LUMBARO-44667 format. One record per residue (C-alpha): x, y, z. Coordinates in nm, 2 decimals. Each point is the difference from the previous one (the first is absolute). Layout:
# LUMBARO-44667
px=X py=Y pz=Z
...
//
This chain:
# LUMBARO-44667
px=-5.05 py=-4.71 pz=-3.12
px=0.30 py=-0.18 pz=-0.14
px=-0.08 py=-0.28 pz=-0.26
px=-0.36 py=-0.06 pz=0.08
px=-0.05 py=-0.32 pz=-0.21
px=-0.07 py=-0.22 pz=0.30
px=-0.26 py=0.23 pz=0.15
px=-0.18 py=0.00 pz=-0.33
px=0.01 py=-0.38 pz=0.00
px=-0.14 py=-0.02 pz=0.36
px=-0.28 py=0.24 pz=-0.09
px=-0.10 py=-0.22 pz=-0.29
px=0.03 py=-0.30 pz=0.24
px=-0.23 py=0.17 pz=0.25
px=-0.25 py=0.08 pz=-0.28
px=-0.01 py=-0.36 pz=-0.10
px=-0.05 py=-0.11 pz=0.36
px=-0.29 py=0.25 pz=0.05
px=-0.17 py=-0.12 pz=-0.32
px=0.06 py=-0.36 pz=0.09
px=-0.17 py=0.04 pz=0.35
px=-0.29 py=0.20 pz=-0.14
px=-0.06 py=-0.26 pz=-0.28
px=0.03 py=-0.28 pz=0.26
px=-0.25 py=0.17 pz=0.23
px=-0.26 py=0.08 pz=-0.28
px=0.03 py=-0.34 pz=-0.17
px=0.01 py=-0.25 pz=0.29
px=-0.11 py=-0.29 pz=-0.22
px=0.34 py=0.00 pz=-0.18
px=0.32 py=-0.16 pz=0.14
px=0.29 py=0.24 pz=0.07
px=0.36 py=-0.11 pz=0.07
px=0.16 py=0.28 pz=0.20
px=0.14 py=0.35 pz=-0.03
px=0.25 py=0.09 pz=-0.27
px=0.36 py=-0.03 pz=0.12
px=0.21 py=0.30 pz=0.08
px=0.24 py=0.12 pz=-0.28
px=0.35 py=-0.12 pz=0.04
px=0.28 py=0.25 pz=0.05
px=0.37 py=-0.01 pz=0.07
px=0.10 py=0.14 pz=0.35
px=0.28 py=0.20 pz=-0.15
px=-0.22 py=0.19 pz=-0.24
px=0.07 py=0.38 pz=-0.01
px=-0.36 py=0.08 pz=0.09
px=-0.12 py=0.19 pz=0.30
px=-0.31 py=-0.22 pz=0.04
px=0.21 py=-0.32 pz=-0.02
px=0.25 py=0.14 pz=0.25
px=-0.29 py=0.07 pz=0.24
px=-0.13 py=-0.36 pz=-0.03
px=0.35 py=-0.14 pz=0.06
px=0.07 py=0.23 pz=0.29
px=-0.32 py=-0.10 pz=0.19
px=0.01 py=-0.37 pz=-0.11
px=-0.37 py=0.00 pz=-0.09
px=-0.20 py=-0.32 pz=-0.06
px=-0.22 py=-0.03 pz=-0.31
px=-0.31 py=0.08 pz=0.21
px=0.17 py=0.31 pz=0.16
px=0.12 py=0.11 pz=-0.34
px=-0.36 py=-0.01 pz=-0.13
px=-0.12 py=0.20 pz=0.30
px=0.27 py=0.25 pz=-0.07
px=-0.09 py=0.05 pz=-0.36
px=-0.37 py=0.03 pz=0.10
px=0.08 py=0.28 pz=0.24
px=0.21 py=0.18 pz=-0.26
px=-0.23 py=-0.05 pz=-0.30
px=-0.24 py=0.29 pz=0.08
px=0.29 py=0.24 pz=-0.03
px=0.12 py=-0.10 pz=-0.34
px=-0.26 py=-0.23 pz=-0.17
px=-0.34 py=0.01 pz=0.17
px=-0.18 py=-0.16 pz=-0.30
px=0.14 py=-0.34 pz=0.10
px=-0.29 py=-0.02 pz=0.25
px=-0.28 py=0.10 pz=-0.25
px=-0.12 py=-0.36 pz=0.00
px=-0.11 py=0.06 pz=0.36
px=-0.24 py=0.28 pz=-0.11
px=-0.26 py=-0.26 pz=-0.13
px=-0.34 py=0.04 pz=0.18
px=-0.20 py=-0.27 pz=0.17
px=-0.32 py=-0.02 pz=-0.22
px=-0.21 py=-0.10 pz=0.30
px=0.10 py=0.29 pz=0.23
px=0.13 py=0.26 pz=-0.26
px=0.30 py=0.04 pz=0.22
px=0.36 py=-0.11 pz=-0.01
px=0.08 py=-0.35 pz=0.12
px=0.09 py=0.02 pz=0.37
px=0.23 py=-0.31 pz=-0.05
px=0.24 py=0.23 pz=-0.20
px=0.04 py=0.25 pz=0.28
px=0.16 py=0.33 pz=-0.10
px=-0.13 py=0.36 pz=0.02
px=-0.01 py=0.32 pz=-0.19
px=0.12 py=0.35 pz=0.10
px=-0.13 py=0.34 pz=-0.10
px=0.01 py=0.07 pz=-0.37
px=0.22 py=-0.30 pz=-0.07
px=-0.24 py=-0.24 pz=-0.19
px=0.23 py=-0.30 pz=0.00
px=0.02 py=-0.30 pz=0.24
px=0.24 py=0.03 pz=0.30
px=0.09 py=-0.34 pz=0.15
px=-0.02 py=-0.08 pz=0.37
px=0.11 py=-0.31 pz=0.20
px=-0.33 py=-0.17 pz=-0.09
px=0.10 py=0.05 pz=-0.37
px=0.34 py=-0.16 pz=0.07
px=-0.15 py=-0.30 pz=0.17
px=-0.24 py=-0.05 pz=-0.29
px=0.27 py=0.02 pz=-0.26
px=0.23 py=-0.23 pz=0.19
px=-0.26 py=-0.26 pz=0.09
px=-0.33 py=0.06 pz=-0.17
px=-0.31 py=-0.09 pz=0.20
px=0.18 py=-0.27 pz=0.20
px=-0.05 py=0.10 pz=0.36
px=0.25 py=-0.25 pz=0.14
px=0.27 py=0.13 pz=-0.24
px=-0.08 py=0.35 pz=0.11
px=0.05 py=-0.08 pz=0.36
px=0.35 py=-0.13 pz=-0.08
px=0.08 py=0.34 pz=-0.16
px=-0.09 py=0.22 pz=0.30
px=0.36 py=-0.02 pz=0.14
px=0.12 py=0.20 pz=-0.30
px=-0.19 py=0.30 pz=0.14
px=0.11 py=-0.04 pz=0.36
px=0.17 py=0.31 pz=0.14
px=0.31 py=-0.21 pz=0.06
px=0.01 py=-0.15 pz=-0.34
px=0.28 py=0.08 pz=-0.25
px=-0.22 py=0.24 pz=-0.20
px=-0.04 py=0.22 pz=0.30
px=0.32 py=-0.06 pz=0.19
px=0.21 py=0.09 pz=-0.31
px=-0.21 py=0.32 pz=-0.05
px=-0.16 py=-0.11 pz=-0.33
px=-0.36 py=0.03 pz=0.10
px=-0.13 py=0.24 pz=0.26
px=-0.31 py=-0.04 pz=0.22
px=-0.29 py=0.16 pz=-0.19
px=-0.32 py=-0.03 pz=0.19
px=-0.35 py=0.03 pz=-0.13
px=-0.24 py=0.14 pz=0.26
px=-0.30 py=-0.21 pz=0.10
px=0.10 py=-0.28 pz=-0.23
px=0.13 py=-0.36 pz=0.06
px=0.38 py=-0.02 pz=0.04
px=0.03 py=-0.19 pz=-0.33
px=-0.12 py=0.32 pz=-0.18
px=0.30 py=0.20 pz=0.13
px=0.17 py=0.19 pz=-0.28
px=0.27 py=-0.18 pz=-0.19
px=0.25 py=0.30 pz=0.03
px=0.37 py=0.02 pz=-0.07
px=0.21 py=0.19 pz=0.24
px=0.13 py=0.34 pz=-0.11
px=0.35 py=-0.13 pz=-0.02
px=-0.08 py=-0.31 pz=-0.20
px=-0.21 py=0.20 pz=-0.24
px=0.28 py=0.25 pz=-0.05
px=0.25 py=-0.27 pz=-0.05
px=-0.21 py=-0.19 pz=-0.26
px=-0.09 py=0.32 pz=-0.19
px=0.34 py=0.17 pz=0.01
px=0.25 py=-0.25 pz=0.12
px=0.07 py=0.21 pz=0.31
px=-0.16 py=-0.04 pz=0.34
px=-0.11 py=0.36 pz=0.07
px=-0.26 py=0.03 pz=0.28
px=-0.19 py=0.33 pz=0.01
px=-0.08 py=0.19 pz=0.32
px=-0.36 py=-0.05 pz=0.08
px=-0.23 py=-0.07 pz=0.30
px=0.06 py=-0.38 pz=-0.07
px=0.37 py=0.04 pz=-0.04
px=0.12 py=0.28 pz=0.24
px=0.37 py=0.01 pz=-0.10
px=0.20 py=0.18 pz=-0.27
px=0.34 py=-0.07 pz=-0.15
px=0.28 py=0.23 pz=0.11
px=0.32 py=0.07 pz=-0.18
px=0.27 py=0.26 pz=0.01
px=0.24 py=0.16 pz=-0.25
px=0.26 py=0.02 pz=0.28
px=0.27 py=-0.26 pz=0.06
px=0.19 py=-0.14 pz=0.29
px=0.25 py=0.28 pz=-0.04
px=-0.27 py=0.25 pz=0.10
px=-0.08 py=-0.20 pz=0.31
px=0.23 py=0.12 pz=0.28
px=-0.03 py=-0.22 pz=0.31
px=0.22 py=-0.06 pz=0.30
px=0.21 py=-0.32 pz=0.00
px=-0.21 py=-0.16 pz=0.27
px=-0.31 py=0.03 pz=-0.21
px=0.17 py=-0.12 pz=-0.32
px=0.13 py=-0.30 pz=0.19
px=-0.35 py=-0.09 pz=0.12
px=-0.13 py=0.03 pz=-0.36
px=0.25 py=-0.26 pz=-0.13
px=-0.20 py=-0.29 pz=0.14
px=-0.31 py=0.12 pz=-0.17
px=0.18 py=0.05 pz=-0.33
px=0.15 py=-0.35 pz=0.03
px=-0.35 py=-0.15 pz=0.05
px=-0.13 py=0.19 pz=-0.31
px=0.29 py=-0.12 pz=-0.21
px=-0.01 py=-0.36 pz=0.12
px=-0.37 py=-0.04 pz=0.05
px=-0.04 py=-0.26 pz=-0.28
px=0.27 py=-0.23 pz=0.14
px=-0.11 py=0.06 pz=0.35
px=-0.37 py=-0.08 pz=-0.06
px=0.10 py=-0.30 pz=-0.20
px=0.13 py=-0.15 pz=0.32
px=-0.36 py=0.01 pz=0.14
px=-0.12 py=-0.25 pz=-0.27
px=-0.04 py=-0.34 pz=0.14
px=0.06 py=0.11 pz=0.35
px=-0.26 py=-0.06 pz=0.27
px=-0.08 py=0.17 pz=0.33
px=-0.05 py=0.35 pz=0.13
px=0.37 py=0.08 pz=0.02
px=0.06 py=-0.06 pz=-0.37
px=-0.28 py=0.24 pz=-0.09
px=0.13 py=0.27 pz=0.25
px=0.36 py=-0.02 pz=-0.12
px=-0.03 py=-0.03 pz=-0.37
px=-0.31 py=0.19 pz=-0.11
px=-0.05 py=0.38 pz=0.01
px=0.19 py=0.28 pz=0.16
px=-0.14 py=0.27 pz=0.23
px=0.19 py=0.32 pz=0.09
px=-0.08 py=0.32 pz=0.19
px=0.15 py=0.33 pz=-0.10
px=-0.03 py=0.26 pz=0.28
px=0.13 py=0.35 pz=0.06
px=-0.10 py=0.37 pz=-0.04
px=-0.18 py=0.12 pz=-0.31
px=0.21 py=0.07 pz=-0.31
px=0.29 py=-0.22 pz=0.09
px=-0.03 py=-0.23 pz=-0.31
px=-0.23 py=-0.28 pz=0.09
px=-0.23 py=0.02 pz=-0.30
px=0.29 py=0.07 pz=-0.24
px=0.19 py=-0.30 pz=0.13
px=-0.30 py=-0.23 pz=-0.05
px=-0.04 py=0.11 pz=-0.36
px=0.38 py=-0.03 pz=-0.07
px=0.01 py=-0.35 pz=0.15
px=-0.25 py=-0.12 pz=-0.25
px=0.16 py=0.19 pz=-0.28
px=0.34 py=-0.15 pz=0.09
px=-0.12 py=-0.36 pz=-0.04
px=-0.26 py=0.05 pz=-0.27
px=-0.31 py=-0.03 pz=0.21
px=-0.30 py=0.22 pz=-0.01
px=-0.07 py=0.19 pz=0.33
px=-0.36 py=0.06 pz=0.09
px=-0.09 py=0.25 pz=0.28
px=-0.33 py=-0.06 pz=0.18
px=-0.23 py=0.30 pz=-0.02
px=-0.16 py=0.04 pz=0.34
px=-0.26 py=0.25 pz=-0.13
px=-0.13 py=-0.27 pz=-0.24
px=0.04 py=-0.28 pz=0.24
px=-0.18 py=0.08 pz=0.32
px=-0.38 py=-0.06 pz=-0.01
px=-0.27 py=0.09 pz=0.25
px=-0.16 py=-0.34 pz=-0.08
px=0.11 py=-0.28 pz=0.23
px=0.21 py=-0.26 pz=-0.20
px=0.05 py=0.22 pz=-0.31
px=0.34 py=0.12 pz=0.10
px=0.12 py=-0.36 pz=0.04
px=-0.16 py=-0.10 pz=-0.33
px=0.18 py=0.29 pz=-0.18
px=0.33 py=-0.09 pz=0.17
px=-0.03 py=-0.36 pz=-0.11
px=-0.02 py=0.11 pz=-0.36
px=0.33 py=0.18 pz=0.04
px=0.17 py=-0.29 pz=0.18
px=-0.12 py=-0.25 pz=-0.26
px=0.12 py=0.20 pz=-0.30
px=0.33 py=0.08 pz=0.17
px=0.06 py=-0.37 pz=0.07
px=-0.10 py=-0.11 pz=-0.35
px=0.24 py=0.25 pz=-0.17
px=0.27 py=0.02 pz=0.27
px=-0.04 py=0.37 pz=0.05
px=0.16 py=0.18 pz=0.29
px=-0.28 py=0.12 pz=0.22
px=0.05 py=0.33 pz=0.18
px=-0.23 py=0.14 pz=0.28
px=0.09 py=0.37 pz=0.07
px=-0.12 py=0.16 pz=0.32
px=-0.06 py=-0.35 pz=0.12
px=-0.10 py=0.10 pz=0.36
px=-0.35 py=0.09 pz=-0.15
px=-0.06 py=-0.36 pz=-0.08
px=0.23 py=-0.21 pz=0.22
px=-0.09 py=0.19 pz=0.32
px=-0.02 py=-0.15 pz=0.34
px=-0.31 py=-0.20 pz=0.11
px=-0.21 py=0.15 pz=0.26
px=-0.25 py=-0.13 pz=0.26
px=-0.34 py=-0.05 pz=-0.16
px=-0.25 py=0.27 pz=0.10
px=-0.22 py=0.00 pz=-0.30
px=-0.05 py=-0.14 pz=-0.35
px=0.26 py=0.23 pz=-0.15
px=0.26 py=-0.13 pz=0.24
px=-0.09 py=-0.35 pz=-0.08
px=0.02 py=0.06 pz=-0.38
px=0.34 py=0.18 pz=0.04
px=0.14 py=-0.29 pz=0.20
px=-0.13 py=-0.25 pz=-0.26
px=0.18 py=0.20 pz=-0.27
px=0.33 py=-0.01 pz=0.19
px=-0.05 py=-0.37 pz=0.06
px=-0.05 py=-0.06 pz=-0.37
px=0.31 py=0.20 pz=-0.09
px=0.21 py=-0.20 pz=0.26
px=-0.10 py=-0.32 pz=-0.17
px=0.03 py=0.13 pz=-0.36
px=0.34 py=0.16 pz=0.01
px=0.14 py=-0.32 pz=0.17
px=-0.13 py=-0.22 pz=-0.28
px=0.08 py=0.24 pz=-0.28
px=0.25 py=-0.16 pz=-0.24
px=0.15 py=0.32 pz=-0.14
px=0.18 py=0.30 pz=0.16
px=-0.20 py=0.23 pz=0.22
px=0.15 py=0.33 pz=0.12
px=-0.17 py=0.22 pz=0.26
px=0.11 py=0.36 pz=0.06
px=-0.09 py=0.21 pz=0.30
px=0.10 py=0.32 pz=0.18
px=-0.15 py=-0.14 pz=0.32
px=0.14 py=-0.34 pz=0.07
px=-0.14 py=0.00 pz=0.35
px=-0.35 py=0.00 pz=-0.15
px=0.05 py=-0.32 pz=-0.18
px=-0.15 py=-0.30 pz=0.17
px=0.28 py=-0.20 pz=0.17
px=-0.13 py=-0.32 pz=-0.16
px=0.10 py=0.14 pz=-0.34
px=0.35 py=0.09 pz=0.13
px=0.07 py=-0.37 pz=0.09
px=-0.09 py=-0.10 pz=-0.36
px=0.25 py=0.22 pz=-0.18
px=0.32 py=-0.16 pz=-0.13
px=0.17 py=0.34 pz=0.02
px=-0.06 py=0.35 pz=0.15
px=0.18 py=0.28 pz=-0.17
px=0.05 py=0.34 pz=0.16
px=0.01 py=0.31 pz=-0.22
px=0.14 py=0.29 pz=0.21
px=0.01 py=0.37 pz=-0.09
px=0.33 py=0.05 pz=-0.19
px=0.29 py=0.15 pz=0.18
px=0.20 py=0.29 pz=-0.14
px=0.23 py=-0.22 pz=-0.22
px=-0.29 py=-0.18 pz=-0.16
px=-0.20 py=0.32 pz=-0.05
px=0.29 py=0.14 pz=-0.19
px=0.00 py=-0.31 pz=-0.23
px=-0.37 py=0.03 pz=-0.04
px=0.02 py=0.36 pz=-0.12
px=0.25 py=-0.10 pz=-0.26
px=-0.18 py=-0.31 pz=-0.12
px=-0.35 py=0.14 pz=-0.02
px=0.08 py=0.28 pz=-0.24
px=0.02 py=-0.11 pz=-0.36
px=0.31 py=0.05 pz=-0.21
px=-0.17 py=0.28 pz=-0.21
px=-0.01 py=0.26 pz=0.27
px=0.26 py=0.27 pz=0.08
px=0.04 py=0.16 pz=0.34
px=0.06 py=0.35 pz=0.12
px=0.36 py=0.04 pz=0.12
px=-0.10 py=0.04 pz=0.37
px=-0.18 py=-0.34 pz=0.01
px=0.21 py=-0.25 pz=0.20
px=-0.16 py=-0.34 pz=0.06
px=0.22 py=-0.06 pz=0.31
px=-0.14 py=0.31 pz=0.16
px=-0.36 py=-0.10 pz=-0.09
px=0.06 py=-0.35 pz=0.14
px=0.16 py=0.13 pz=0.33
px=-0.25 py=0.28 pz=0.06
px=-0.34 py=-0.14 pz=-0.09
px=-0.12 py=-0.33 pz=0.15
px=-0.25 py=-0.11 pz=-0.26
px=-0.10 py=-0.35 pz=-0.11
px=0.02 py=-0.10 pz=-0.37
px=-0.37 py=0.05 pz=-0.06
px=0.02 py=0.36 pz=0.12
px=0.31 py=0.05 pz=-0.22
px=-0.19 py=-0.11 pz=-0.30
px=-0.26 py=0.26 pz=0.07
px=0.27 py=0.27 pz=0.02
px=0.15 py=-0.11 pz=-0.32
px=-0.34 py=0.00 pz=-0.18
px=-0.06 py=0.36 pz=0.12
px=0.35 py=0.13 pz=-0.10
px=-0.02 py=-0.18 pz=-0.34
px=-0.34 py=0.15 pz=-0.07
px=0.12 py=0.35 pz=0.08
px=0.30 py=-0.05 pz=-0.24
px=-0.24 py=-0.12 pz=-0.27
px=-0.22 py=0.31 pz=0.05
px=0.31 py=0.21 pz=-0.08
px=0.08 py=-0.22 pz=-0.30
px=0.33 py=-0.08 pz=0.17
px=0.19 py=-0.32 pz=0.08
px=0.16 py=0.17 pz=0.31
px=-0.11 py=-0.08 pz=0.35
px=0.01 py=0.31 pz=0.22
px=0.10 py=0.00 pz=0.37
px=-0.29 py=0.21 pz=0.11
px=-0.25 py=-0.24 pz=-0.17
px=0.16 py=-0.30 pz=0.19
px=-0.02 py=0.19 pz=0.33
px=-0.37 py=0.09 pz=-0.07
px=-0.08 py=-0.36 pz=-0.07
px=0.18 py=-0.11 pz=0.32
px=-0.19 py=0.26 pz=0.20
px=-0.33 py=-0.14 pz=-0.13
px=0.09 py=-0.35 pz=0.11
px=0.10 py=0.13 pz=0.34
px=-0.33 py=0.18 pz=0.03
px=-0.19 py=-0.32 pz=-0.07
px=0.17 py=-0.15 pz=0.31
px=-0.06 py=0.32 pz=0.20
px=0.37 py=0.08 pz=0.02
px=0.20 py=0.31 pz=-0.07
px=0.31 py=0.01 pz=-0.22
px=0.32 py=-0.04 pz=0.19
px=0.22 py=0.31 pz=0.00
//
């Protein structure tokens, strides 16, 4: 973490607040005059923590909740005052909330703890604080806290839990979400560049609108501020695009290069981690992805989208009803999403028509023709390889109708064979064998 002076001050502030509340609680006959004030800081400080506070425009109460959620990770001893036992029950004071986990012998705060630190034992003051923990509050909408439930316990005892992205940003300065059951998406990147992406002019033209949105999104979204009505929200917030076409035609590569071109992270939703057999869990997992993407302005990419955004069916059983509810949730969520969402599919006809109407653009990725195949052969091989004299890219492009993904597989095979020979020369026979394998996958024979 860069220049962590402010976070040290806030941890000390939290420790004073905890000690103040415990002292006030145990010595009710004395008069107390309010919590210590938050440390001052300059908004332009070169400090990751200060940058986070300014970015999210947190109030003093929200700031105290934030440092409470972070403290167990870096200084759990600030809560040691809460470990005092009630002499009458020989147990911890229920007023303090909190819980312990496994072998960790410290105190972990929950929402009850936050309510107690912020308002003491004043019930009326606590009622006024409940909106801070509403799912639509700033702490949740901006993906700072995540919903952490405590089974069979009152809602006020839900975990005080930072989101994966907020925790990563506070600890490292970089929002880096990790693939998990709670966050079923992973960052994708590519070492390739736009010069390696060979597309027909019609597809490139369709991508220009999306690129314009990504480059101008800040100015464009600024126009939504202060505007009222449904139309303003529809026009100025978020962008939804569908990529469709046969497998291997560059849809995934285009998504990663778009983000790379404008300095945005691209996250691909992992369907194997996402879909749950439990009703409602898939939507819950998706909501985590959408919230983090919106908070950090990531480009969100759904590959093989027909598996999720499929057409609704008539309800014959509980599974049909659950599937339709999932599609209904997705319809609503992608429409309100304030960042860029790209769906990719090989089977456009399987996408629910209601989604099609919500896309700002639909981009077709065709199988490359002979001219574009020739360009692909030339661009996909790196500059370090040499070629046997009878290899002619024009001939390969004219003779073999392969998509870019299949060509990549051929190049991997031919390169591996060359490396096995400790050679930097690509042989014609190795290329042909690689092509034969790709044709066999498609149940086709090599053209004569």
